N, C-alpha and C positions, 0 to 999 in steps of 0.2 A: 084654820090649822094648815101648816105647811105640809106639803107632800113628803113622804119618806124618801130617804136616800138609799140607793142600792150600789154596792160595790161588786163589779164583775171582775173575776180573776181568770186570766187566760195564760196559756203557755205560748210564747211568741219567740221562738229561737232565732237568734241573730238579728233581732229587731234593732233598727237604727232610726234616725230622725225621719228618713223618707218613709219607712214602713209605718211609723207612728202617724205621720201626716196622712197617709193613704187610709189607714184605719179610721182616723178622725173624720175624714171626708165621707166615708161610707156610713159611719154611725150618725153623723149630722144629717145626712140625706135621709136615712131611714127614719130617724125620729121626727124630722120635719114633715115627711110624708104622713107619718102616723098622726101627728098633731093636726094636719089638714083633714084627716078622717075622723077627728074627734077624740083621739087617745091622748091622755095626759102623760107625756113622757118627754124628757129632754136629756141629751148627753151633756155633761158638764166638763169633764176633763179625763184625760188618759195620761198615765205615766208608765215608763218602762224601767224595770230593774235589770240592767244588762247582764250582770253577773249571774242572775238567776233565770234569765230568759222568761221573765214574768212581766205581764202587762196588767195593770189595774185601771179599770174604767169606772168612773163615777156617773151615776144617773140620778135624776129626780123623777119620780113617777107616782101616779096614784095607785098603781098595781104592779106587782112583780111580773105578772104575765106580760105587761107591756114592754118591760126590759128584755124578757126572753124573746119576744117577737122582734124587737128592734135589732137585737143581735143576730137573729136568724135572717132577717131581711138584709143585713149588712154582710152576710156570709162570714160572721165572726164567731168561731167556735169558742166555747168557754168551759172552764172547769167548775166554777162555783159562783153563785150569786148570793150575796148576803145583804140583809138590811143593816145599815150602819148609822152611827151618830157622828156628827162633825161639829167642831167648835170653830167658829169663824164664818166669814161671808162666802157663800157659794152662789 
C-alpha cells in the first residue's frame, strides 16, 4: 500500500521564486535527514498562490507526525496539514 499524501498550507507573504527555492531546499534537507534516521517522509512539491500569499506543500509520509517534524526542522511555519488524495503520478 502506498503511503498517504499530506498537504501543508502556509501563509508566505511576498513569496517569489527565490523564496520558494529556499523553502524547497530546507524541506528537502529536513526530509532527507529524517529518512536517514528511519522516518518515512518525503517532500514532493511546493506551489505558491501569489495573490493569496499562500504556499501549498505536498508530502508523502507514513505518519502525519513525520510531516509536522519535517516542517519544524525546516523552520517552516504552517497553518494546516491535511491528508489528501491525488490523481496522477507523484
